[in-house]
Backbone bond lengths (Angstrom), bond angles and torsions (degrees), N, CA, C in turn:
res aa  C-N    CA-C-N  psi(-1)  N-CA   C-N-CA  omega(-1)  CA-C   N-CA-C  phi
1 M - - - 1.466 - - 1.524 110.28 -
2 I 1.331 115.19 147.91 1.457 120.78 176.57 1.522 109.18 -100.52
3 S 1.318 116.22 130.78 1.456 121.89 170.43 1.523 107.67 -101.41
4 V 1.322 115.99 115.45 1.465 121.24 177.02 1.522 107.75 -89.69
5 I 1.331 115.98 113.49 1.467 120.99 -176.21 1.522 108.96 -102.79
6 I 1.325 115.70 122.28 1.462 121.77 178.19 1.528 107.62 -121.31
7 C 1.320 115.68 113.06 1.467 121.46 178.47 1.522 107.91 -98.30
8 T 1.319 117.24 131.60 1.459 118.55 -172.66 1.522 112.46 -137.08
9 Y 1.337 113.38 147.52 1.466 121.09 174.88 1.525 108.06 -144.96
10 N 1.328 115.70 110.06 1.471 123.02 175.43 1.533 113.03 52.90
11 R 1.312 115.67 52.78 1.462 120.23 178.22 1.530 110.23 -123.84
12 Q 1.319 116.53 45.90 1.466 120.33 -177.76 1.530 112.10 -58.83
13 K 1.320 117.59 -28.52 1.461 121.47 -178.04 1.527 111.85 -67.83
14 Y 1.334 117.14 -29.33 1.462 121.16 -170.58 1.521 114.60 -113.68
15 I 1.326 117.28 -21.13 1.463 119.23 -165.15 1.537 112.91 -64.04
16 Y 1.330 117.68 -37.20 1.468 119.36 -179.37 1.525 110.71 -62.72
17 N 1.319 116.78 -42.04 1.466 119.95 -175.59 1.521 112.64 -68.77
18 V 1.345 117.18 -34.92 1.468 117.11 177.56 1.525 109.68 -69.23
19 L 1.322 117.41 -40.31 1.460 119.99 177.11 1.530 110.64 -62.34
20 K 1.315 116.41 -42.43 1.469 121.83 179.52 1.532 110.87 -61.75
21 S 1.337 116.75 -41.59 1.464 119.34 -178.70 1.525 111.28 -66.11
22 V 1.321 117.46 -34.05 1.464 120.21 175.91 1.529 110.04 -69.49
23 A 1.344 116.10 -44.68 1.464 120.74 -177.28 1.522 112.03 -64.07
24 E 1.327 117.72 -24.96 1.458 121.19 -178.21 1.535 112.06 -96.95
25 N 1.333 116.82 16.44 1.459 120.93 174.19 1.526 110.15 -69.24
26 E 1.337 114.39 159.73 1.462 119.70 -177.69 1.526 113.02 -78.81
27 L 1.320 118.67 -14.32 1.470 120.75 179.03 1.527 109.32 -68.14
28 P 1.340 118.57 134.09 1.466 120.33 178.10 1.524 111.48 -54.59
29 R 1.312 116.05 140.24 1.464 120.71 -174.54 1.519 113.11 -66.43
30 S 1.325 116.90 -18.77 1.458 120.15 176.56 1.531 112.04 -72.03
31 E 1.355 116.19 -11.47 1.460 119.92 -174.80 1.526 113.28 -103.71
32 Y 1.330 117.03 6.69 1.464 119.00 176.37 1.518 110.84 -151.40
33 E 1.303 114.74 161.80 1.455 122.61 171.92 1.519 107.93 -132.47
34 I 1.330 117.07 158.98 1.458 122.48 172.96 1.515 108.13 -113.25
35 V 1.340 115.78 127.20 1.461 122.07 175.63 1.520 107.18 -113.16
36 L 1.330 116.25 110.05 1.463 122.08 -179.42 1.523 108.27 -99.30
37 V 1.323 116.54 120.26 1.473 121.60 179.44 1.522 108.24 -109.48
38 N 1.324 115.88 110.50 1.467 122.11 178.36 1.530 108.01 -90.01
39 N 1.339 115.46 116.07 1.468 121.06 -175.97 1.532 110.91 -96.77
40 N 1.356 115.33 63.64 1.471 122.64 175.42 1.530 113.27 67.63
41 S 1.317 117.59 38.72 1.465 119.81 177.27 1.525 110.24 -62.49
42 T 1.326 115.39 143.09 1.466 121.30 179.80 1.529 111.66 -108.93
43 D 1.328 117.61 3.65 1.465 121.31 179.04 1.530 109.46 -101.68
44 N 1.309 117.53 -153.08 1.469 121.19 -177.32 1.524 113.37 -94.38
45 T 1.319 116.66 28.40 1.463 120.30 179.80 1.526 112.02 -56.36
46 E 1.322 117.41 -44.78 1.469 119.94 -178.02 1.522 110.83 -61.72
47 Q 1.330 117.42 -42.96 1.459 120.45 179.79 1.527 111.39 -63.13
48 E 1.329 116.91 -37.92 1.463 120.21 178.19 1.532 111.27 -66.64
49 C 1.326 115.85 -36.07 1.471 119.51 176.92 1.526 110.73 -67.26
50 R 1.324 116.49 -39.48 1.464 119.70 177.99 1.527 110.56 -66.79
51 R 1.328 116.58 -36.29 1.474 120.07 176.70 1.520 110.02 -61.82
52 F 1.328 116.34 -43.12 1.464 119.60 176.84 1.524 110.71 -60.90
53 Q 1.311 116.52 -43.97 1.468 120.81 -178.60 1.532 110.72 -60.71
54 D 1.341 116.46 -38.70 1.464 120.60 178.11 1.532 111.32 -68.50
55 D 1.326 116.27 -37.60 1.470 120.42 -177.02 1.525 112.82 -77.85
56 Y 1.339 116.79 -26.47 1.467 120.98 -177.49 1.543 109.27 -129.58
57 P 1.334 117.34 63.77 1.477 120.01 -175.34 1.524 113.47 -65.22
58 E 1.346 117.11 -19.95 1.462 119.90 -177.88 1.531 112.68 -81.56
59 V 1.344 117.90 -8.96 1.465 121.56 178.29 1.526 109.53 -81.16
60 N 1.314 115.72 135.91 1.468 121.34 177.02 1.522 108.00 -76.10
61 F 1.328 116.37 96.00 1.465 123.09 -169.87 1.526 110.24 -119.64
62 H 1.328 115.09 127.81 1.465 120.77 178.63 1.531 109.22 -120.36
63 Y 1.306 115.73 126.95 1.464 121.66 179.90 1.521 108.81 -111.46
64 C 1.331 116.28 127.83 1.462 118.98 178.25 1.528 109.35 -142.29
65 V 1.312 115.52 162.77 1.463 122.31 -178.90 1.522 108.91 -118.52
66 E 1.326 116.73 131.18 1.458 122.70 172.48 1.520 107.30 -106.28
67 T 1.328 116.75 113.65 1.462 120.60 -174.77 1.523 113.26 -83.07
68 N 1.325 118.35 -20.69 1.462 120.25 172.81 1.529 108.30 -73.98
69 Q 1.334 115.67 119.77 1.456 118.65 -174.50 1.515 111.44 -73.33
70 G 1.327 115.55 129.04 1.454 120.16 177.06 1.514 111.45 144.42
71 L 1.330 115.99 139.42 1.458 121.14 -178.92 1.522 112.08 -61.84
72 S 1.332 117.04 -38.58 1.465 119.03 179.81 1.526 111.01 -65.22
73 Y 1.345 117.19 -39.76 1.464 119.44 174.84 1.529 110.17 -59.36
74 A 1.342 116.34 -43.86 1.465 120.21 -178.74 1.527 111.28 -65.65
75 R 1.332 116.68 -41.58 1.465 119.61 178.82 1.523 111.17 -63.26
76 N 1.313 116.62 -40.50 1.463 119.87 178.67 1.525 111.30 -67.49
77 C 1.322 116.26 -36.08 1.471 119.98 175.09 1.528 109.82 -60.62
78 G 1.328 116.11 -41.70 1.449 120.03 178.82 1.517 112.71 -61.34
79 I 1.316 116.42 -37.86 1.474 120.45 177.24 1.528 109.93 -61.95
80 R 1.323 115.65 -46.87 1.465 119.78 -177.56 1.529 112.16 -65.98
81 Q 1.325 117.10 -32.49 1.465 120.67 -176.21 1.526 113.08 -86.40
82 S 1.322 117.68 -8.83 1.462 121.16 -172.85 1.524 112.23 -85.30
83 A 1.326 114.69 145.06 1.465 121.15 177.30 1.520 112.24 -102.46
84 G 1.327 117.82 -13.62 1.456 121.13 -174.85 1.515 113.41 -79.01
85 D 1.339 114.97 159.44 1.460 119.16 173.64 1.528 110.84 -90.63
86 L 1.349 117.10 -9.12 1.459 122.96 171.56 1.513 108.21 -117.92
87 L 1.330 116.31 133.88 1.466 121.68 -178.89 1.523 108.68 -118.73
88 A 1.327 116.51 116.12 1.465 121.73 179.97 1.525 109.11 -109.73
89 Y 1.325 115.98 119.27 1.469 121.08 177.81 1.521 109.39 -92.47
90 V 1.333 115.69 127.60 1.458 122.44 179.40 1.527 108.17 -124.46
91 D 1.336 116.72 131.66 1.464 120.81 179.27 1.523 111.27 -64.03
92 D 1.332 115.12 152.13 1.462 120.23 -177.44 1.523 113.39 -85.47
93 D 1.327 118.16 -2.24 1.467 121.46 177.63 1.527 109.34 -121.05
94 A 1.318 115.25 49.18 1.461 120.40 -173.54 1.522 109.37 -152.24
95 T 1.322 116.02 176.00 1.461 122.93 168.67 1.526 107.35 -136.56
96 V 1.333 116.51 164.11 1.464 120.60 179.63 1.518 109.69 -124.16
97 N 1.351 116.25 158.72 1.458 120.72 178.80 1.528 110.69 -78.13
98 K 1.323 116.56 166.34 1.469 121.63 -174.08 1.529 112.59 -67.68
99 E 1.326 116.84 -22.62 1.469 120.74 -179.26 1.527 112.32 -91.76
100 Y 1.310 117.10 3.84 1.465 122.04 -171.55 1.536 111.93 -54.81
101 L 1.314 117.08 -58.76 1.466 120.58 -174.60 1.527 112.16 -71.39
102 S 1.316 117.49 -39.02 1.464 119.28 179.68 1.524 111.15 -65.92
103 T 1.341 117.10 -30.97 1.470 120.14 176.85 1.521 110.72 -63.42
104 Y 1.335 116.53 -47.12 1.463 119.84 178.46 1.526 111.31 -65.84
105 A 1.327 117.13 -43.90 1.466 120.56 -178.35 1.533 110.76 -59.89
106 R 1.332 116.70 -46.16 1.450 120.33 -179.50 1.518 111.57 -64.49
107 F 1.354 116.54 -44.62 1.464 119.91 -176.10 1.520 111.49 -61.43
108 F 1.315 117.84 -48.51 1.466 119.72 -177.27 1.523 111.88 -69.80
109 A 1.328 117.25 -29.38 1.466 119.67 175.11 1.524 111.01 -68.30
110 D 1.336 116.23 -36.92 1.467 120.96 -178.09 1.530 113.07 -83.02
111 H 1.338 117.12 -17.24 1.465 121.32 -176.61 1.528 109.04 -128.96
112 P 1.319 117.87 78.24 1.472 120.83 -175.47 1.520 113.99 -62.64
113 D 1.331 118.11 -19.19 1.465 120.08 179.64 1.525 112.75 -88.62
114 A 1.324 117.80 -11.27 1.470 121.02 179.34 1.529 109.46 -75.23
115 V 1.325 116.59 139.23 1.467 119.99 -177.46 1.520 113.20 -114.55
116 A 1.335 118.32 -16.09 1.460 120.16 -179.44 1.518 109.89 -158.00
117 A 1.326 115.46 154.90 1.460 121.15 178.72 1.515 109.09 -156.65
118 G 1.315 115.06 163.23 1.455 121.12 176.66 1.511 109.61 -152.63
119 G 1.327 115.79 162.30 1.449 119.91 -178.73 1.508 112.60 -125.29
120 P 1.341 116.47 -173.63 1.466 120.75 -179.69 1.531 112.33 -61.51
121 I 1.315 114.79 146.35 1.465 122.28 169.92 1.525 106.23 -121.04
122 L 1.326 115.99 113.76 1.456 121.28 -174.29 1.529 109.62 -114.23
123 P 1.332 117.97 126.44 1.469 120.20 -178.10 1.517 112.70 -73.83
124 V 1.331 115.20 142.72 1.462 122.79 173.05 1.530 106.42 -124.95
125 Y 1.334 116.35 106.66 1.458 121.08 -175.09 1.531 110.69 -81.19
126 E 1.332 115.46 136.25 1.461 119.72 171.40 1.528 110.58 -78.18
127 T 1.324 116.04 -19.51 1.455 122.43 173.10 1.530 107.44 -128.31
128 E 1.321 117.50 -170.39 1.461 119.95 178.93 1.526 111.27 -77.83
129 E 1.339 115.82 151.61 1.461 120.54 174.44 1.529 108.98 -68.02
130 P 1.338 118.24 131.94 1.472 120.39 -178.08 1.525 112.53 -68.52
131 S 1.325 115.90 156.76 1.463 121.13 -175.56 1.523 112.57 -69.19
132 W 1.339 117.99 -20.40 1.467 120.12 -178.66 1.527 112.86 -82.03
133 M 1.328 117.88 -5.51 1.460 120.95 -175.47 1.525 111.40 -68.57
134 T 1.318 116.16 137.05 1.462 123.57 173.74 1.528 108.52 -128.70
135 H 1.309 116.66 177.20 1.465 121.32 176.39 1.522 110.81 -53.59
136 Y 1.328 116.99 -39.06 1.468 122.19 -173.77 1.522 111.12 -76.37
137 T 1.333 117.11 -45.45 1.460 118.99 179.47 1.522 111.67 -73.41
138 R 1.323 117.38 -28.12 1.465 120.46 176.73 1.524 110.48 -64.19
139 Q 1.305 116.37 -43.92 1.469 120.02 177.65 1.519 110.38 -62.98
140 L 1.318 116.59 -38.79 1.457 122.19 -179.85 1.524 112.00 -65.54
141 I 1.335 117.11 -52.16 1.453 122.10 -173.08 1.519 112.42 -76.95
142 T 1.322 117.25 -41.68 1.460 120.82 -172.14 1.520 114.26 -102.83
143 G 1.332 116.79 -13.65 1.454 120.39 -175.31 1.510 113.11 74.60
144 K 1.340 117.16 15.58 1.464 119.40 -175.19 1.523 111.44 -54.69
145 L 1.321 113.96 134.24 1.459 121.31 177.95 1.518 107.43 -141.61
146 Y 1.312 116.00 121.31 1.462 120.77 176.21 1.518 108.43 -151.66
147 L 1.326 116.04 117.11 1.465 121.93 -178.00 1.525 111.50 -115.70
148 G 1.312 116.76 25.86 1.454 119.77 177.50 1.510 113.19 100.56
149 D 1.337 115.93 -171.05 1.460 121.53 -173.79 1.524 113.52 -108.64
150 K 1.340 117.11 20.09 1.463 121.32 179.44 1.530 110.36 -120.01
151 E 1.336 115.51 140.22 1.466 119.59 172.75 1.515 109.13 -67.28
152 R 1.324 116.40 136.56 1.461 119.75 177.30 1.517 109.54 -166.27
153 E 1.305 115.49 166.19 1.456 120.16 175.31 1.525 109.06 -72.26
154 F 1.328 116.17 143.20 1.457 119.13 176.00 1.525 108.99 -61.07
155 P 1.333 117.85 135.20 1.472 119.95 179.09 1.516 111.17 -66.76
156 G 1.316 116.96 162.37 1.456 122.47 -176.74 1.514 112.84 -52.85
157 G 1.321 116.25 129.89 1.452 121.78 179.11 1.511 114.27 88.02
158 A 1.335 118.02 -15.01 1.463 121.50 178.83 1.524 109.83 -98.46
159 F 1.324 115.88 155.30 1.456 120.17 -179.47 1.532 109.05 -155.96
160 P 1.330 118.02 163.37 1.468 120.42 -179.44 1.520 112.14 -59.99
161 G 1.331 115.75 150.77 1.453 120.07 173.69 1.518 110.20 -70.70
162 G 1.328 116.47 144.26 1.457 119.95 -174.89 1.514 114.31 -61.85
163 G 1.346 117.10 -25.55 1.460 120.24 -178.90 1.507 114.08 -87.96
164 N 1.329 117.63 -0.09 1.459 122.07 177.76 1.523 108.21 -149.25
165 A 1.316 115.35 76.33 1.464 120.85 -178.22 1.519 109.38 -143.85
166 C 1.314 115.88 143.18 1.464 121.70 178.92 1.526 108.96 -127.62
167 Y 1.329 116.37 133.06 1.465 122.47 -176.62 1.522 109.95 -126.19
168 R 1.319 115.66 149.95 1.458 118.13 161.94 1.531 107.01 -70.94
169 K 1.299 116.09 139.34 1.465 119.67 -177.11 1.524 111.42 -61.22
170 S 1.319 116.46 -26.63 1.462 121.57 -179.23 1.534 111.91 -64.04
171 V 1.339 117.34 -22.02 1.464 120.18 178.04 1.524 110.67 -54.33
172 F 1.319 116.19 -42.38 1.457 120.32 -174.00 1.530 111.82 -74.17
173 D 1.316 117.19 -21.51 1.468 119.87 172.27 1.522 110.54 -69.47
174 T 1.329 116.05 -29.54 1.466 121.05 -176.67 1.521 112.47 -86.02
175 V 1.330 117.05 -47.99 1.479 120.35 -172.72 1.517 112.98 -104.68
176 G 1.314 118.60 -5.78 1.457 120.91 -178.42 1.524 111.79 90.76
177 L 1.322 115.10 176.75 1.460 121.36 -177.51 1.529 110.90 -83.79
178 F 1.333 116.10 -179.78 1.458 120.89 176.52 1.526 110.02 -65.21
179 N 1.307 116.08 140.97 1.468 123.40 -178.69 1.525 109.35 -71.86
180 V 1.334 117.04 113.97 1.461 120.70 -175.19 1.530 112.56 -74.25
181 E 1.330 117.98 -9.44 1.458 120.58 173.66 1.529 111.08 -78.53
182 L 1.325 116.16 -14.15 1.460 121.98 178.92 1.527 108.98 -114.02
183 G 1.325 115.67 168.01 1.463 119.86 179.10 1.514 111.55 95.87
184 R 1.303 115.59 157.80 1.462 121.50 -175.80 1.517 111.47 -69.42
185 K 1.313 114.61 143.74 1.460 121.92 178.21 1.519 107.80 -132.66
186 G 1.332 116.40 109.51 1.455 119.45 -176.10 1.514 109.90 62.61
187 N 1.338 115.92 -121.31 1.465 120.74 -179.69 1.529 113.08 -94.22
188 S 1.336 117.50 2.03 1.461 120.94 176.56 1.527 109.48 -69.95
189 L 1.327 116.04 144.97 1.465 121.06 -178.21 1.529 113.00 -106.05
190 I 1.327 117.13 16.67 1.466 120.40 174.67 1.523 108.80 -60.25
191 G 1.326 116.65 139.44 1.463 120.40 -177.67 1.517 111.54 -136.71
192 A 1.334 116.27 -138.63 1.473 126.70 174.14 1.519 114.18 75.53
193 E 1.344 118.56 5.75 1.462 118.40 179.55 1.523 111.65 -69.17
194 E 1.352 116.84 -33.84 1.465 118.31 176.85 1.525 110.60 -69.33
195 K 1.332 116.85 -42.81 1.462 120.10 178.90 1.517 110.66 -60.54
196 D 1.313 116.25 -40.35 1.460 121.37 177.96 1.531 110.53 -60.33
197 L 1.334 115.98 -43.89 1.461 120.31 -178.67 1.529 111.21 -67.08
198 F 1.331 116.86 -46.02 1.465 119.34 -177.77 1.524 111.80 -70.03
199 D 1.323 118.37 -29.59 1.465 120.32 173.42 1.526 110.33 -62.69
200 K 1.339 116.07 -41.80 1.467 119.98 178.07 1.527 110.44 -65.15
201 M 1.314 116.22 -39.20 1.458 119.84 178.86 1.532 110.90 -64.36
202 T 1.323 116.49 -41.68 1.464 120.57 178.54 1.523 110.61 -62.82
203 T 1.340 116.63 -42.80 1.458 121.26 178.41 1.525 111.30 -59.34
204 N 1.344 115.60 -32.16 1.469 120.63 179.69 1.527 112.74 -88.29
205 G 1.336 116.74 10.69 1.455 120.04 175.97 1.513 114.87 76.04
206 M 1.329 116.85 19.15 1.464 120.50 -179.26 1.530 110.24 -85.94
207 H 1.330 115.48 152.16 1.467 121.21 -179.09 1.527 109.29 -121.80
208 F 1.324 116.15 146.75 1.464 120.62 179.62 1.518 109.07 -133.61
209 Y 1.332 114.53 153.04 1.455 120.70 -164.51 1.525 111.99 -127.42
210 Y 1.330 112.97 151.65 1.460 122.14 178.55 1.519 108.84 -98.18
211 L 1.355 116.45 126.13 1.464 122.08 -178.93 1.526 108.66 -119.35
212 P 1.320 118.55 104.91 1.467 121.07 -172.60 1.520 114.70 -65.24
213 N 1.331 118.13 -18.38 1.471 120.05 -176.51 1.525 113.67 -94.38
214 A 1.341 117.87 1.76 1.463 121.24 174.52 1.529 107.11 -102.53
215 I 1.326 115.99 88.25 1.463 121.58 -168.24 1.523 111.54 -103.94
216 L 1.319 115.28 133.07 1.460 122.17 173.32 1.524 108.86 -115.16
217 Y 1.332 115.49 130.32 1.465 121.86 178.16 1.527 108.07 -102.18
218 H 1.325 115.50 110.94 1.463 122.07 -172.89 1.528 110.18 -94.37
219 I 1.310 117.13 118.83 1.457 121.78 -176.75 1.529 109.56 -80.42
220 I 1.337 116.05 129.94 1.462 122.09 -177.42 1.526 109.08 -113.65
221 P 1.342 118.20 104.28 1.469 120.64 179.23 1.529 111.30 -78.09
222 P 1.326 117.76 164.47 1.474 121.22 -176.80 1.525 114.52 -56.45
223 H 1.343 118.08 -34.68 1.473 118.74 -174.46 1.530 112.26 -66.36
224 K 1.357 117.10 -21.99 1.463 119.02 178.66 1.531 112.41 -77.87
225 L 1.308 116.71 -3.52 1.456 120.93 179.26 1.529 111.78 -107.61
226 T 1.330 116.69 9.09 1.464 120.82 -179.55 1.528 111.10 -86.41
227 Q 1.329 115.44 160.13 1.463 121.03 177.92 1.524 111.25 -62.89
228 D 1.327 116.07 -40.66 1.463 119.73 -178.66 1.522 111.05 -60.79
229 Y 1.327 117.14 -46.40 1.463 120.23 -179.95 1.522 110.57 -64.28
230 F 1.326 116.59 -42.60 1.459 121.19 179.72 1.527 110.78 -58.52
231 D 1.327 116.66 -46.25 1.472 120.31 -178.12 1.527 111.14 -66.56
232 R 1.321 116.92 -42.81 1.463 119.81 -179.60 1.521 111.51 -66.11
233 L 1.319 116.15 -40.75 1.464 120.17 -178.77 1.526 111.49 -66.38
234 T 1.319 117.02 -48.10 1.466 119.56 -176.51 1.532 111.38 -68.33
235 Y 1.316 117.48 -37.07 1.464 120.04 175.25 1.528 110.33 -63.43
236 S 1.330 116.00 -40.93 1.467 120.42 -179.18 1.520 112.06 -66.14
237 I 1.331 117.19 -30.06 1.462 119.99 175.53 1.524 109.98 -60.41
238 G 1.330 116.37 -45.15 1.463 120.08 178.46 1.515 112.31 -63.41
239 V 1.336 116.24 -44.31 1.468 120.19 178.97 1.528 110.18 -61.64
240 S 1.329 116.30 -42.63 1.467 120.82 -179.95 1.521 111.34 -61.08
241 E 1.328 115.83 -43.73 1.455 119.72 179.88 1.530 111.39 -66.62
242 R 1.323 116.78 -35.28 1.470 119.51 175.97 1.532 110.40 -62.41
243 Y 1.331 116.67 -49.53 1.458 120.81 179.08 1.527 110.93 -59.48
244 R 1.330 115.49 -48.22 1.465 120.42 -174.56 1.520 111.70 -62.37
245 T 1.324 117.60 -48.29 1.466 120.22 -175.10 1.526 111.76 -72.91
246 L 1.319 118.05 -36.89 1.463 119.87 178.72 1.521 111.85 -67.27
247 Q 1.337 117.21 -29.09 1.463 119.56 176.00 1.523 111.20 -66.49
248 I 1.333 115.48 -26.72 1.466 119.55 178.20 1.522 110.43 -81.38
249 S 1.346 116.43 -56.00 1.464 120.58 178.27 1.525 109.58 -176.71
250 P 1.331 117.65 155.57 1.474 119.83 173.78 1.525 112.41 -58.49
251 K 1.330 116.92 -34.34 1.466 120.25 178.56 1.526 110.93 -62.95
252 K 1.327 116.37 -41.17 1.461 120.40 178.96 1.528 110.15 -61.16
253 Y 1.321 116.59 -40.02 1.471 121.06 178.53 1.525 110.47 -65.78
254 R 1.326 117.52 -43.19 1.464 120.07 179.13 1.529 110.86 -62.77
255 N 1.322 115.85 -39.85 1.463 119.19 177.50 1.525 111.40 -63.32
256 R 1.336 115.31 -36.89 1.473 118.78 178.44 1.529 110.52 -66.40
257 L 1.335 117.49 -36.91 1.459 120.04 176.59 1.528 111.13 -64.62
258 M 1.315 116.50 -37.97 1.464 119.99 177.28 1.526 110.95 -64.37
259 K 1.328 116.35 -39.85 1.459 120.05 177.11 1.527 110.66 -64.35
260 E 1.323 115.77 -34.10 1.472 119.36 178.90 1.527 110.56 -64.11
261 A 1.329 116.48 -38.36 1.466 119.66 177.47 1.526 110.58 -62.34
262 V 1.329 116.23 -40.19 1.465 119.95 177.49 1.522 110.64 -64.80
263 K 1.321 116.31 -41.01 1.462 120.79 179.29 1.530 111.04 -63.19
264 W 1.337 117.29 -33.17 1.464 120.07 175.81 1.529 110.44 -62.83
265 G 1.327 116.50 -39.55 1.462 119.62 177.52 1.517 111.47 -60.32
266 G 1.326 116.28 -44.25 1.453 120.70 177.99 1.516 112.42 -64.94
267 T 1.338 115.79 -37.13 1.466 120.41 179.20 1.523 111.41 -64.11
268 I 1.316 116.33 -41.64 1.464 120.18 179.37 1.530 110.76 -63.84
269 V 1.332 116.49 -41.16 1.466 120.37 177.50 1.528 110.19 -60.80
270 L 1.339 116.62 -44.33 1.466 120.23 179.57 1.527 111.33 -65.92
271 W 1.339 116.89 -37.23 1.467 119.69 178.19 1.526 110.19 -61.56
272 L 1.333 116.61 -43.39 1.462 120.58 178.35 1.539 110.47 -64.02
273 Y 1.332 116.28 -38.65 1.463 120.77 179.45 1.527 110.67 -61.04
274 Y 1.337 116.38 -48.55 1.463 119.33 -178.38 1.524 111.76 -71.18
275 A 1.332 116.94 -31.39 1.461 119.62 174.92 1.523 110.13 -63.18
276 F 1.315 116.44 -42.71 1.467 121.32 178.90 1.527 111.04 -62.53
277 R 1.331 116.66 -34.07 1.463 121.15 -179.90 1.525 112.61 -86.79
278 L 1.340 115.69 7.50 1.474 122.17 179.83 1.532 111.73 59.71
279 Q 1.330 114.60 40.32 1.465 121.80 176.04 1.528 109.47 -126.31
280 P 1.348 116.44 60.27 1.467 119.59 -173.47 1.521 114.00 -62.00
281 A 1.333 118.36 -28.73 1.470 120.22 -178.71 1.527 111.23 -61.62
282 K 1.322 116.23 -37.14 1.465 119.85 179.35 1.529 110.73 -66.52
283 G 1.337 116.32 -46.49 1.455 120.21 179.68 1.515 112.31 -65.92
284 N 1.341 117.07 -41.01 1.465 120.46 -179.83 1.526 111.41 -63.61
285 K 1.328 116.56 -34.69 1.463 120.07 179.18 1.526 110.70 -67.37
286 L 1.325 116.53 -37.06 1.462 119.68 178.18 1.530 111.32 -67.63
287 V 1.329 116.87 -37.51 1.465 120.43 176.55 1.529 109.81 -64.30
288 A 1.348 117.15 -42.74 1.465 120.64 177.92 1.521 110.55 -62.91
289 F 1.314 116.53 -39.87 1.462 122.30 175.96 1.529 110.39 -55.57
290 R 1.331 115.89 -53.37 1.460 120.84 -177.19 1.527 111.23 -65.02
291 R 1.321 116.92 -41.49 1.461 120.61 -179.02 1.529 111.21 -61.57
292 N 1.321 116.57 -43.98 1.470 119.92 -179.34 1.523 112.10 -67.28
293 V 1.343 116.96 -39.27 1.468 119.66 177.24 1.518 110.22 -62.85
294 T 1.303 116.85 -42.85 1.477 120.72 -179.51 1.524 110.71 -63.58
295 R 1.317 117.02 -41.80 1.471 120.88 176.93 1.525 110.62 -58.75
296 G 1.329 116.74 -42.89 1.447 120.30 179.20 1.527 112.10 -65.92
297 L 1.325 116.54 -39.55 1.465 120.24 179.32 1.523 111.95 -63.61
298 L 1.328 116.01 -33.67 1.465 120.77 -176.35 1.524 112.05 -92.00
299 K 1.326 117.92 2.95 1.469 122.14 -178.44 1.524 110.32 -58.11
300 H 1.342 115.61 138.12 1.471 120.34 177.39 1.508 109.55 -114.37
């Protein structure tokens, strides 16, 4: 059975639709459950969940509250509350395609040695995409992930997006739960809990796969396209990486700083490229991205 885990915080506008998209999947309802973890929402999230429960009484739906603030706490709560041997995490500001659950169910049945997989994450803008957006900033802001239309193993260094990933439950017995020192807490944009988990999985020789037919449509509201959000998010990436690598070892942190220097070289090349194409806004945004990440990495 698949346990679909949806962790939510103040997303009353979106939560009903993501639940509805899961409930309208083609997989028989006897083969999955939905575990909704409310992480101290102060809006009408609970009422929207109850509305869903009334509209879809035949869905195996579990509602619980995680009082420790933080996405990692909520994700771990979902693991503990789940009955399935497959755990699929779905973002609370998204929808999924009708083949989503059947794609995961079929893949893990056909590949007993596979322990994790993820699919495309495609942005759906509530407004127009800004002119400064590039491949790099799009991935940053929207989480976009698309590796083509063929099933394959994720290439080295790449891993499923946290809002569209499915694991065998046994993974967490091997590598442990999500690191509660990482991940978003309330309005904080600290992250890297998925990267931390997949790094541990890689160290343990585990492999994860890309499934093009398990699609998540990620809704992008206007506030995620503002300068303030961009600066806070990119700075938080640096802070997250500092926390994550220092928890492993000082050497890991030093190596991350060296990688940052290399990334600066690439950023400068891209800035020159966009300047040559008379698209300075795109290049300037990438420089701001890199500068904010570096500031976060060097935070004391």
